[in-house]
PDBQT receptor file of N, H, CA, C and O in Angstrom, charges set to zero:
ATOM      1  N   MET A   1     -68.435  58.320  50.812  1.00  0.00    +0.000 N 
ATOM      2  CA  MET A   1     -67.479  56.508  51.288  1.00  0.00    +0.000 C 
ATOM      3  C   MET A   1     -66.668  55.981  49.837  1.00  0.00    +0.000 C 
ATOM      4  O   MET A   1     -67.215  55.685  48.775  1.00  0.00    +0.000 OA
ATOM      5  N   PRO A   2     -65.938  55.974  49.992  1.00  0.00    +0.000 N 
ATOM      6  CA  PRO A   2     -65.368  55.430  48.771  1.00  0.00    +0.000 C 
ATOM      7  C   PRO A   2     -65.910  54.077  48.743  1.00  0.00    +0.000 C 
ATOM      8  O   PRO A   2     -66.390  53.227  49.493  1.00  0.00    +0.000 OA
ATOM      9  N   LYS A   3     -65.546  54.319  47.283  1.00  0.00    +0.000 N 
ATOM     10  H   LYS A   3     -65.156  55.010  46.674  1.00  0.00    +0.000 HD
ATOM     11  CA  LYS A   3     -65.744  52.622  45.981  1.00  0.00    +0.000 C 
ATOM     12  C   LYS A   3     -64.279  51.532  46.986  1.00  0.00    +0.000 C 
ATOM     13  O   LYS A   3     -63.277  51.977  47.547  1.00  0.00    +0.000 OA
ATOM     14  N   LYS A   4     -64.699  50.223  46.871  1.00  0.00    +0.000 N 
ATOM     15  H   LYS A   4     -65.513  49.862  46.416  1.00  0.00    +0.000 HD
ATOM     16  CA  LYS A   4     -63.379  49.564  46.892  1.00  0.00    +0.000 C 
ATOM     17  C   LYS A   4     -62.730  48.979  46.088  1.00  0.00    +0.000 C 
ATOM     18  O   LYS A   4     -63.615  48.270  45.608  1.00  0.00    +0.000 OA
ATOM     19  N   LYS A   5     -61.847  48.727  45.562  1.00  0.00    +0.000 N 
ATOM     20  H   LYS A   5     -61.128  49.303  45.952  1.00  0.00    +0.000 HD
ATOM     21  CA  LYS A   5     -60.853  48.542  44.475  1.00  0.00    +0.000 C 
ATOM     22  C   LYS A   5     -60.968  47.015  44.532  1.00  0.00    +0.000 C 
ATOM     23  O   LYS A   5     -60.561  46.205  45.364  1.00  0.00    +0.000 OA
ATOM     24  N   ARG A   6     -61.618  46.880  43.441  1.00  0.00    +0.000 N 
ATOM     25  H   ARG A   6     -61.948  47.538  42.765  1.00  0.00    +0.000 HD
ATOM     26  CA  ARG A   6     -61.415  45.014  43.612  1.00  0.00    +0.000 C 
ATOM     27  C   ARG A   6     -60.007  44.395  43.202  1.00  0.00    +0.000 C 
ATOM     28  O   ARG A   6     -59.324  45.057  42.421  1.00  0.00    +0.000 OA
ATOM     29  N   LYS A   7     -59.481  43.088  43.703  1.00  0.00    +0.000 N 
ATOM     30  H   LYS A   7     -60.036  42.550  44.338  1.00  0.00    +0.000 HD
ATOM     31  CA  LYS A   7     -58.656  42.791  42.746  1.00  0.00    +0.000 C 
ATOM     32  C   LYS A   7     -59.045  41.592  41.735  1.00  0.00    +0.000 C 
ATOM     33  O   LYS A   7     -59.999  40.819  41.812  1.00  0.00    +0.000 OA
ATOM     34  N   ASN A   8     -58.035  41.668  40.774  1.00  0.00    +0.000 N 
ATOM     35  H   ASN A   8     -57.260  42.296  40.711  1.00  0.00    +0.000 HD
ATOM     36  CA  ASN A   8     -57.753  40.762  39.607  1.00  0.00    +0.000 C 
ATOM     37  C   ASN A   8     -57.762  38.737  40.534  1.00  0.00    +0.000 C 
ATOM     38  O   ASN A   8     -56.950  37.940  41.006  1.00  0.00    +0.000 OA
ATOM     39  N   LYS A   9     -59.390  38.862  40.263  1.00  0.00    +0.000 N 
ATOM     40  H   LYS A   9     -60.049  39.509  39.880  1.00  0.00    +0.000 HD
ATOM     41  CA  LYS A   9     -59.488  36.927  40.454  1.00  0.00    +0.000 C 
ATOM     42  C   LYS A   9     -58.662  36.400  39.235  1.00  0.00    +0.000 C 
ATOM     43  O   LYS A   9     -58.349  36.894  38.152  1.00  0.00    +0.000 OA
ATOM     44  N   ILE A  10     -58.467  35.370  39.760  1.00  0.00    +0.000 N 
ATOM     45  H   ILE A  10     -58.721  34.969  40.640  1.00  0.00    +0.000 HD
ATOM     46  CA  ILE A  10     -57.948  34.476  39.039  1.00  0.00    +0.000 C 
ATOM     47  C   ILE A  10     -58.597  32.711  38.821  1.00  0.00    +0.000 C 
ATOM     48  O   ILE A  10     -58.548  31.668  39.474  1.00  0.00    +0.000 OA
ATOM     49  N   SER A  11     -59.131  33.122  37.633  1.00  0.00    +0.000 N 
ATOM     50  H   SER A  11     -59.171  33.969  37.102  1.00  0.00    +0.000 HD
ATOM     51  CA  SER A  11     -59.897  32.383  36.863  1.00  0.00    +0.000 C 
ATOM     52  C   SER A  11     -59.857  30.579  37.268  1.00  0.00    +0.000 C 
ATOM     53  O   SER A  11     -58.770  30.457  37.835  1.00  0.00    +0.000 OA
ATOM     54  N   SER A  12     -60.377  29.506  37.239  1.00  0.00    +0.000 N 
ATOM     55  H   SER A  12     -61.259  29.605  36.779  1.00  0.00    +0.000 HD
ATOM     56  CA  SER A  12     -60.232  28.365  37.556  1.00  0.00    +0.000 C 
ATOM     57  C   SER A  12     -59.791  27.374  36.637  1.00  0.00    +0.000 C 
ATOM     58  O   SER A  12     -60.787  26.685  36.413  1.00  0.00    +0.000 OA
ATOM     59  N   LYS A  13     -58.625  26.845  35.848  1.00  0.00    +0.000 N 
ATOM     60  H   LYS A  13     -57.816  27.405  36.030  1.00  0.00    +0.000 HD
ATOM     61  CA  LYS A  13     -58.496  26.417  34.773  1.00  0.00    +0.000 C 
ATOM     62  C   LYS A  13     -58.617  24.506  34.714  1.00  0.00    +0.000 C 
ATOM     63  O   LYS A  13     -57.962  23.467  34.796  1.00  0.00    +0.000 OA
ATOM     64  N   VAL A  14     -59.930  25.052  34.517  1.00  0.00    +0.000 N 
ATOM     65  H   VAL A  14     -60.462  25.896  34.450  1.00  0.00    +0.000 HD
ATOM     66  CA  VAL A  14     -60.773  22.844  35.277  1.00  0.00    +0.000 C 
ATOM     67  C   VAL A  14     -60.745  23.185  33.558  1.00  0.00    +0.000 C 
ATOM     68  O   VAL A  14     -60.478  22.143  32.961  1.00  0.00    +0.000 OA
ATOM     69  N   TRP A  15     -60.907  24.126  32.796  1.00  0.00    +0.000 N 
ATOM     70  H   TRP A  15     -61.123  24.973  33.281  1.00  0.00    +0.000 HD
ATOM     71  CA  TRP A  15     -60.675  23.557  30.818  1.00  0.00    +0.000 C 
ATOM     72  C   TRP A  15     -59.474  23.704  30.357  1.00  0.00    +0.000 C 
ATOM     73  O   TRP A  15     -59.296  24.004  29.177  1.00  0.00    +0.000 OA
ATOM     74  N   THR A  16     -58.421  23.510  31.249  1.00  0.00    +0.000 N 
ATOM     75  H   THR A  16     -58.566  23.267  32.208  1.00  0.00    +0.000 HD
ATOM     76  CA  THR A  16     -56.874  23.385  30.592  1.00  0.00    +0.000 C 
ATOM     77  C   THR A  16     -57.488  21.440  30.880  1.00  0.00    +0.000 C 
ATOM     78  O   THR A  16     -56.676  20.561  30.592  1.00  0.00    +0.000 OA
ATOM     79  N   LYS A  17     -58.421  21.166  31.246  1.00  0.00    +0.000 N 
ATOM     80  H   LYS A  17     -59.081  21.880  31.481  1.00  0.00    +0.000 HD
ATOM     81  CA  LYS A  17     -58.003  19.750  31.714  1.00  0.00    +0.000 C 
ATOM     82  C   LYS A  17     -58.951  18.858  30.569  1.00  0.00    +0.000 C 
ATOM     83  O   LYS A  17     -58.865  17.655  30.818  1.00  0.00    +0.000 OA
ATOM     84  N   TYR A  18     -59.782  19.140  29.445  1.00  0.00    +0.000 N 
ATOM     85  H   TYR A  18     -59.851  20.117  29.243  1.00  0.00    +0.000 HD
ATOM     86  CA  TYR A  18     -59.997  18.996  28.469  1.00  0.00    +0.000 C 
ATOM     87  C   TYR A  18     -59.781  19.248  27.348  1.00  0.00    +0.000 C 
ATOM     88  O   TYR A  18     -60.048  20.427  27.118  1.00  0.00    +0.000 OA
ATOM     89  N   LYS A  19     -59.393  18.680  26.442  1.00  0.00    +0.000 N 
ATOM     90  H   LYS A  19     -59.176  17.722  26.629  1.00  0.00    +0.000 HD
ATOM     91  CA  LYS A  19     -59.700  18.929  25.046  1.00  0.00    +0.000 C 
ATOM     92  C   LYS A  19     -60.609  18.143  24.063  1.00  0.00    +0.000 C 
ATOM     93  O   LYS A  19     -61.144  17.071  24.346  1.00  0.00    +0.000 OA
ATOM     94  N   VAL A  20     -60.705  18.677  23.090  1.00  0.00    +0.000 N 
ATOM     95  H   VAL A  20     -60.270  19.547  22.860  1.00  0.00    +0.000 HD
ATOM     96  CA  VAL A  20     -61.735  18.481  22.642  1.00  0.00    +0.000 C 
ATOM     97  C   VAL A  20     -61.192  18.392  20.474  1.00  0.00    +0.000 C 
ATOM     98  O   VAL A  20     -60.772  19.215  19.661  1.00  0.00    +0.000 OA
ATOM     99  N   GLU A  21     -61.649  16.541  20.428  1.00  0.00    +0.000 N 
ATOM    100  H   GLU A  21     -61.991  15.872  21.089  1.00  0.00    +0.000 HD
ATOM    101  CA  GLU A  21     -60.739  16.960  18.812  1.00  0.00    +0.000 C 
ATOM    102  C   GLU A  21     -62.070  15.608  18.036  1.00  0.00    +0.000 C 
ATOM    103  O   GLU A  21     -62.556  14.505  18.288  1.00  0.00    +0.000 OA
ATOM    104  N   GLY A  22     -62.111  16.679  17.035  1.00  0.00    +0.000 N 
ATOM    105  H   GLY A  22     -61.716  17.575  16.831  1.00  0.00    +0.000 HD
ATOM    106  CA  GLY A  22     -63.653  15.733  16.185  1.00  0.00    +0.000 C 
ATOM    107  C   GLY A  22     -64.942  15.432  17.245  1.00  0.00    +0.000 C 
ATOM    108  O   GLY A  22     -65.600  16.224  17.919  1.00  0.00    +0.000 OA
ATOM    109  N   ASP A  23     -65.003  14.395  17.151  1.00  0.00    +0.000 N 
ATOM    110  H   ASP A  23     -64.469  13.752  16.603  1.00  0.00    +0.000 HD
ATOM    111  CA  ASP A  23     -66.609  14.306  18.324  1.00  0.00    +0.000 C 
ATOM    112  C   ASP A  23     -65.733  13.694  19.156  1.00  0.00    +0.000 C 
ATOM    113  O   ASP A  23     -65.466  12.739  18.426  1.00  0.00    +0.000 OA
ATOM    114  N   LYS A  24     -64.995  13.496  20.262  1.00  0.00    +0.000 N 
ATOM    115  H   LYS A  24     -65.212  14.272  20.854  1.00  0.00    +0.000 HD
ATOM    116  CA  LYS A  24     -64.174  12.762  21.129  1.00  0.00    +0.000 C 
ATOM    117  C   LYS A  24     -63.499  14.250  21.778  1.00  0.00    +0.000 C 
ATOM    118  O   LYS A  24     -62.800  15.197  21.419  1.00  0.00    +0.000 OA
ATOM    119  N   LEU A  25     -64.474  13.565  23.386  1.00  0.00    +0.000 N 
ATOM    120  H   LEU A  25     -65.042  12.795  23.678  1.00  0.00    +0.000 HD
ATOM    121  CA  LEU A  25     -63.739  14.762  24.512  1.00  0.00    +0.000 C 
ATOM    122  C   LEU A  25     -62.493  13.789  25.046  1.00  0.00    +0.000 C 
ATOM    123  O   LEU A  25     -62.482  12.567  25.193  1.00  0.00    +0.000 OA
ATOM    124  N   ILE A  26     -61.450  14.775  25.281  1.00  0.00    +0.000 N 
ATOM    125  H   ILE A  26     -61.459  15.768  25.162  1.00  0.00    +0.000 HD
ATOM    126  CA  ILE A  26     -60.208  14.195  25.527  1.00  0.00    +0.000 C 
ATOM    127  C   ILE A  26     -59.903  14.610  26.973  1.00  0.00    +0.000 C 
ATOM    128  O   ILE A  26     -59.607  15.804  27.015  1.00  0.00    +0.000 OA
ATOM    129  N   ARG A  27     -59.877  13.964  28.262  1.00  0.00    +0.000 N 
ATOM    130  H   ARG A  27     -60.116  12.994  28.229  1.00  0.00    +0.000 HD
ATOM    131  CA  ARG A  27     -59.849  13.973  29.542  1.00  0.00    +0.000 C 
ATOM    132  C   ARG A  27     -58.726  13.622  29.888  1.00  0.00    +0.000 C 
ATOM    133  O   ARG A  27     -58.335  12.721  29.146  1.00  0.00    +0.000 OA
ATOM    134  N   ASN A  28     -57.799  13.960  30.871  1.00  0.00    +0.000 N 
ATOM    135  H   ASN A  28     -58.117  14.691  31.474  1.00  0.00    +0.000 HD
ATOM    136  CA  ASN A  28     -56.943  12.829  32.268  1.00  0.00    +0.000 C 
ATOM    137  C   ASN A  28     -57.545  12.163  32.513  1.00  0.00    +0.000 C 
ATOM    138  O   ASN A  28     -58.769  12.136  32.390  1.00  0.00    +0.000 OA
ATOM    139  N   LYS A  29     -56.775  11.351  32.979  1.00  0.00    +0.000 N 
ATOM    140  H   LYS A  29     -55.780  11.373  33.079  1.00  0.00    +0.000 HD
ATOM    141  CA  LYS A  29     -57.269  10.316  33.833  1.00  0.00    +0.000 C 
ATOM    142  C   LYS A  29     -58.053  10.649  35.359  1.00  0.00    +0.000 C 
ATOM    143  O   LYS A  29     -57.842  11.673  36.009  1.00  0.00    +0.000 OA
ATOM    144  N   THR A  30     -58.915   9.644  35.728  1.00  0.00    +0.000 N 
ATOM    145  H   THR A  30     -59.086   8.813  35.200  1.00  0.00    +0.000 HD
ATOM    146  CA  THR A  30     -58.877   9.915  36.542  1.00  0.00    +0.000 C 
ATOM    147  C   THR A  30     -58.991   9.144  37.489  1.00  0.00    +0.000 C 
ATOM    148  O   THR A  30     -58.630   7.991  37.251  1.00  0.00    +0.000 OA
ATOM    149  N   CYS A  31     -59.612   9.493  39.153  1.00  0.00    +0.000 N 
ATOM    150  H   CYS A  31     -59.905  10.429  39.347  1.00  0.00    +0.000 HD
ATOM    151  CA  CYS A  31     -58.627   8.719  40.580  1.00  0.00    +0.000 C 
ATOM    152  C   CYS A  31     -59.946   7.546  40.781  1.00  0.00    +0.000 C 
ATOM    153  O   CYS A  31     -61.167   7.667  40.881  1.00  0.00    +0.000 OA
ATOM    154  N   PRO A  32     -58.822   6.158  40.782  1.00  0.00    +0.000 N 
ATOM    155  CA  PRO A  32     -59.878   5.363  40.993  1.00  0.00    +0.000 C 
ATOM    156  C   PRO A  32     -60.372   4.672  42.055  1.00  0.00    +0.000 C 
ATOM    157  O   PRO A  32     -61.063   3.654  42.003  1.00  0.00    +0.000 OA
ATOM    158  N   LYS A  33     -59.963   5.308  43.103  1.00  0.00    +0.000 N 
ATOM    159  H   LYS A  33     -59.402   6.134  43.145  1.00  0.00    +0.000 HD
ATOM    160  CA  LYS A  33     -60.879   5.505  44.950  1.00  0.00    +0.000 C 
ATOM    161  C   LYS A  33     -61.651   6.300  44.507  1.00  0.00    +0.000 C 
ATOM    162  O   LYS A  33     -62.752   5.778  44.331  1.00  0.00    +0.000 OA
ATOM    163  N   CYS A  34     -61.592   7.847  44.100  1.00  0.00    +0.000 N 
ATOM    164  H   CYS A  34     -60.698   8.271  44.243  1.00  0.00    +0.000 HD
ATOM    165  CA  CYS A  34     -62.178   9.175  44.023  1.00  0.00    +0.000 C 
ATOM    166  C   CYS A  34     -63.397   8.748  42.991  1.00  0.00    +0.000 C 
ATOM    167  O   CYS A  34     -64.562   8.756  43.390  1.00  0.00    +0.000 OA
ATOM    168  N   GLY A  35     -63.135   8.463  41.962  1.00  0.00    +0.000 N 
ATOM    169  H   GLY A  35     -62.188   8.457  41.639  1.00  0.00    +0.000 HD
ATOM    170  CA  GLY A  35     -64.359   8.632  41.164  1.00  0.00    +0.000 C 
ATOM    171  C   GLY A  35     -63.810   9.019  40.119  1.00  0.00    +0.000 C 
ATOM    172  O   GLY A  35     -62.618   9.245  39.914  1.00  0.00    +0.000 OA
ATOM    173  N   PRO A  36     -65.348   9.161  38.926  1.00  0.00    +0.000 N 
ATOM    174  CA  PRO A  36     -65.138  10.889  38.061  1.00  0.00    +0.000 C 
ATOM    175  C   PRO A  36     -65.335  12.264  39.221  1.00  0.00    +0.000 C 
ATOM    176  O   PRO A  36     -65.836  12.482  40.324  1.00  0.00    +0.000 OA
ATOM    177  N   GLY A  37     -64.515  13.036  38.053  1.00  0.00    +0.000 N 
ATOM    178  H   GLY A  37     -64.108  12.859  37.157  1.00  0.00    +0.000 HD
ATOM    179  CA  GLY A  37     -64.512  14.616  38.889  1.00  0.00    +0.000 C 
ATOM    180  C   GLY A  37     -63.287  14.143  38.954  1.00  0.00    +0.000 C 
ATOM    181  O   GLY A  37     -63.026  13.902  37.776  1.00  0.00    +0.000 OA
ATOM    182  N   MET A  38     -62.016  13.747  39.832  1.00  0.00    +0.000 N 
ATOM    183  H   MET A  38     -62.228  13.942  40.789  1.00  0.00    +0.000 HD
ATOM    184  CA  MET A  38     -61.599  13.924  40.357  1.00  0.00    +0.000 C 
ATOM    185  C   MET A  38     -60.339  13.489  39.848  1.00  0.00    +0.000 C 
ATOM    186  O   MET A  38     -60.085  12.372  40.299  1.00  0.00    +0.000 OA
ATOM    187  N   PHE A  39     -59.215  14.035  38.891  1.00  0.00    +0.000 N 
ATOM    188  H   PHE A  39     -59.421  14.942  38.525  1.00  0.00    +0.000 HD
ATOM    189  CA  PHE A  39     -58.878  14.101  38.636  1.00  0.00    +0.000 C 
ATOM    190  C   PHE A  39     -56.357  13.775  38.780  1.00  0.00    +0.000 C 
ATOM    191  O   PHE A  39     -55.729  14.676  39.337  1.00  0.00    +0.000 OA
ATOM    192  N   LEU A  40     -55.802  12.906  38.389  1.00  0.00    +0.000 N 
ATOM    193  H   LEU A  40     -56.312  12.175  37.937  1.00  0.00    +0.000 HD
ATOM    194  CA  LEU A  40     -54.785  12.842  38.384  1.00  0.00    +0.000 C 
ATOM    195  C   LEU A  40     -54.086  14.182  37.747  1.00  0.00    +0.000 C 
ATOM    196  O   LEU A  40     -54.220  14.880  36.742  1.00  0.00    +0.000 OA
ATOM    197  N   ALA A  41     -53.473  14.146  38.617  1.00  0.00    +0.000 N 
ATOM    198  H   ALA A  41     -53.364  13.579  39.433  1.00  0.00    +0.000 HD
ATOM    199  CA  ALA A  41     -52.273  15.298  38.619  1.00  0.00    +0.000 C 
ATOM    200  C   ALA A  41     -50.587  14.980  38.075  1.00  0.00    +0.000 C 
ATOM    201  O   ALA A  41     -49.502  14.517  38.425  1.00  0.00    +0.000 OA
ATOM    202  N   ASN A  42     -51.263  15.563  37.059  1.00  0.00    +0.000 N 
ATOM    203  H   ASN A  42     -52.144  15.939  36.774  1.00  0.00    +0.000 HD
ATOM    204  CA  ASN A  42     -49.273  14.925  35.887  1.00  0.00    +0.000 C 
ATOM    205  C   ASN A  42     -47.911  15.196  35.633  1.00  0.00    +0.000 C 
ATOM    206  O   ASN A  42     -47.359  15.516  34.580  1.00  0.00    +0.000 OA
ATOM    207  N   HIS A  43     -47.481  15.027  36.706  1.00  0.00    +0.000 N 
ATOM    208  H   HIS A  43     -47.929  14.767  37.562  1.00  0.00    +0.000 HD
ATOM    209  CA  HIS A  43     -45.419  14.899  37.136  1.00  0.00    +0.000 C 
ATOM    210  C   HIS A  43     -44.807  14.886  35.929  1.00  0.00    +0.000 C 
ATOM    211  O   HIS A  43     -45.163  15.174  34.786  1.00  0.00    +0.000 OA
ATOM    212  N   LYS A  44     -43.695  14.445  36.485  1.00  0.00    +0.000 N 
ATOM    213  H   LYS A  44     -43.406  14.211  37.413  1.00  0.00    +0.000 HD
ATOM    214  CA  LYS A  44     -42.753  13.769  35.132  1.00  0.00    +0.000 C 
ATOM    215  C   LYS A  44     -42.543  12.605  36.140  1.00  0.00    +0.000 C 
ATOM    216  O   LYS A  44     -41.422  12.132  35.950  1.00  0.00    +0.000 OA
ATOM    217  N   ASP A  45     -43.058  12.107  36.923  1.00  0.00    +0.000 N 
ATOM    218  H   ASP A  45     -43.969  12.491  37.077  1.00  0.00    +0.000 HD
ATOM    219  CA  ASP A  45     -42.152  10.779  36.899  1.00  0.00    +0.000 C 
ATOM    220  C   ASP A  45     -43.593   9.891  37.577  1.00  0.00    +0.000 C 
ATOM    221  O   ASP A  45     -43.439   8.778  38.082  1.00  0.00    +0.000 OA
ATOM    222  N   ARG A  46     -45.008  10.582  37.496  1.00  0.00    +0.000 N 
ATOM    223  H   ARG A  46     -45.133  11.486  37.086  1.00  0.00    +0.000 HD
ATOM    224  CA  ARG A  46     -45.859  10.128  38.842  1.00  0.00    +0.000 C 
ATOM    225  C   ARG A  46     -47.047  10.599  37.899  1.00  0.00    +0.000 C 
ATOM    226  O   ARG A  46     -46.935  11.315  36.905  1.00  0.00    +0.000 OA
ATOM    227  N   LEU A  47     -48.635   9.843  38.611  1.00  0.00    +0.000 N 
ATOM    228  H   LEU A  47     -48.727   9.261  39.420  1.00  0.00    +0.000 HD
ATOM    229  CA  LEU A  47     -49.565  10.832  38.972  1.00  0.00    +0.000 C 
ATOM    230  C   LEU A  47     -50.064  10.436  39.809  1.00  0.00    +0.000 C 
ATOM    231  O   LEU A  47     -50.279   9.228  39.906  1.00  0.00    +0.000 OA
ATOM    232  N   TYR A  48     -50.599  11.706  41.134  1.00  0.00    +0.000 N 
ATOM    233  H   TYR A  48     -50.424  12.688  41.056  1.00  0.00    +0.000 HD
ATOM    234  CA  TYR A  48     -51.053  11.656  41.836  1.00  0.00    +0.000 C 
ATOM    235  C   TYR A  48     -52.275  12.738  41.841  1.00  0.00    +0.000 C 
ATOM    236  O   TYR A  48     -52.457  13.644  41.027  1.00  0.00    +0.000 OA
ATOM    237  N   CYS A  49     -53.148  12.360  43.104  1.00  0.00    +0.000 N 
ATOM    238  H   CYS A  49     -53.000  11.624  43.765  1.00  0.00    +0.000 HD
ATOM    239  CA  CYS A  49     -54.556  12.536  43.447  1.00  0.00    +0.000 C 
ATOM    240  C   CYS A  49     -53.921  13.755  44.356  1.00  0.00    +0.000 C 
ATOM    241  O   CYS A  49     -52.709  13.621  44.521  1.00  0.00    +0.000 OA
ATOM    242  N   GLY A  50     -54.414  14.744  44.885  1.00  0.00    +0.000 N 
ATOM    243  H   GLY A  50     -55.399  14.853  44.751  1.00  0.00    +0.000 HD
ATOM    244  CA  GLY A  50     -54.627  15.040  45.796  1.00  0.00    +0.000 C 
ATOM    245  C   GLY A  50     -55.851  15.443  46.968  1.00  0.00    +0.000 C 
ATOM    246  O   GLY A  50     -55.906  16.229  47.914  1.00  0.00    +0.000 OA
ATOM    247  N   ASN A  51     -56.884  14.340  46.281  1.00  0.00    +0.000 N 
ATOM    248  H   ASN A  51     -56.839  13.701  45.513  1.00  0.00    +0.000 HD
ATOM    249  CA  ASN A  51     -57.490  14.697  47.582  1.00  0.00    +0.000 C 
ATOM    250  C   ASN A  51     -57.511  13.056  48.376  1.00  0.00    +0.000 C 
ATOM    251  O   ASN A  51     -58.021  12.756  49.455  1.00  0.00    +0.000 OA
ATOM    252  N   CYS A  52     -56.869  12.303  47.535  1.00  0.00    +0.000 N 
ATOM    253  H   CYS A  52     -56.455  12.546  46.658  1.00  0.00    +0.000 HD
ATOM    254  CA  CYS A  52     -57.138  10.761  48.498  1.00  0.00    +0.000 C 
ATOM    255  C   CYS A  52     -55.328  10.671  48.410  1.00  0.00    +0.000 C 
ATOM    256  O   CYS A  52     -54.954   9.745  49.130  1.00  0.00    +0.000 OA
ATOM    257  N   HIS A  53     -54.621  11.099  48.000  1.00  0.00    +0.000 N 
ATOM    258  H   HIS A  53     -54.924  11.852  47.415  1.00  0.00    +0.000 HD
ATOM    259  CA  HIS A  53     -53.336  10.639  48.430  1.00  0.00    +0.000 C 
ATOM    260  C   HIS A  53     -52.843   9.233  47.050  1.00  0.00    +0.000 C 
ATOM    261  O   HIS A  53     -51.627   9.057  46.966  1.00  0.00    +0.000 OA
ATOM    262  N   TYR A  54     -53.597   8.485  46.237  1.00  0.00    +0.000 N 
ATOM    263  H   TYR A  54     -54.585   8.627  46.305  1.00  0.00    +0.000 HD
ATOM    264  CA  TYR A  54     -53.408   7.820  45.334  1.00  0.00    +0.000 C 
ATOM    265  C   TYR A  54     -52.642   8.587  44.164  1.00  0.00    +0.000 C 
ATOM    266  O   TYR A  54     -52.973   9.487  43.392  1.00  0.00    +0.000 OA
ATOM    267  N   VAL A  55     -51.076   7.592  44.431  1.00  0.00    +0.000 N 
ATOM    268  H   VAL A  55     -50.807   6.861  45.058  1.00  0.00    +0.000 HD
ATOM    269  CA  VAL A  55     -49.922   7.608  43.499  1.00  0.00    +0.000 C 
ATOM    270  C   VAL A  55     -49.997   6.597  42.195  1.00  0.00    +0.000 C 
ATOM    271  O   VAL A  55     -50.700   5.596  42.333  1.00  0.00    +0.000 OA
ATOM    272  N   GLU A  56     -49.466   6.754  41.215  1.00  0.00    +0.000 N 
ATOM    273  H   GLU A  56     -48.896   7.567  41.103  1.00  0.00    +0.000 HD
ATOM    274  CA  GLU A  56     -49.584   6.139  40.444  1.00  0.00    +0.000 C 
ATOM    275  C   GLU A  56     -47.776   6.501  39.565  1.00  0.00    +0.000 C 
ATOM    276  O   GLU A  56     -47.598   7.388  38.730  1.00  0.00    +0.000 OA
ATOM    277  N   ILE A  57     -46.965   5.776  39.951  1.00  0.00    +0.000 N 
ATOM    278  H   ILE A  57     -47.110   5.056  40.629  1.00  0.00    +0.000 HD
ATOM    279  CA  ILE A  57     -45.687   5.266  39.319  1.00  0.00    +0.000 C 
ATOM    280  C   ILE A  57     -45.603   4.905  37.754  1.00  0.00    +0.000 C 
ATOM    281  O   ILE A  57     -45.988   3.765  37.496  1.00  0.00    +0.000 OA
ATOM    282  N   ILE A  58     -45.103   5.792  36.505  1.00  0.00    +0.000 N 
ATOM    283  H   ILE A  58     -44.790   6.719  36.715  1.00  0.00    +0.000 HD
ATOM    284  CA  ILE A  58     -44.962   6.547  35.332  1.00  0.00    +0.000 C 
ATOM    285  C   ILE A  58     -43.322   5.166  35.292  1.00  0.00    +0.000 C 
ATOM    286  O   ILE A  58     -42.406   4.893  36.068  1.00  0.00    +0.000 OA
ATOM    287  N   LYS A  59     -43.681   4.781  34.198  1.00  0.00    +0.000 N 
ATOM    288  H   LYS A  59     -44.425   5.003  33.568  1.00  0.00    +0.000 HD
ATOM    289  CA  LYS A  59     -42.138   3.852  34.310  1.00  0.00    +0.000 C 
ATOM    290  C   LYS A  59     -41.889   4.260  32.722  1.00  0.00    +0.000 C 
ATOM    291  O   LYS A  59     -42.696   4.639  31.873  1.00  0.00    +0.000 OA
ATOM    292  N   LYS A  60     -40.617   4.059  32.658  1.00  0.00    +0.000 N 
ATOM    293  H   LYS A  60     -39.961   3.750  33.347  1.00  0.00    +0.000 HD
ATOM    294  CA  LYS A  60     -39.860   4.919  31.242  1.00  0.00    +0.000 C 
ATOM    295  C   LYS A  60     -39.735   4.221  30.330  1.00  0.00    +0.000 C 
ATOM    296  O   LYS A  60     -39.238   4.648  29.288  1.00  0.00    +0.000 OA
TER     297      LYS A  60
């Protein structure tokens, strides 16, 4: 029986949520309802939580 071909797996992009500047860890804003670990998605005009659908509108 021939071996199965492996598909290329897309790695998680959790590492894009964090930045290290000096001794500080910079991360996106977390959801006030869900607590730490759930980040708000940055959109053009709002911050959005995909888990509980919490929305913060960004004023210009």
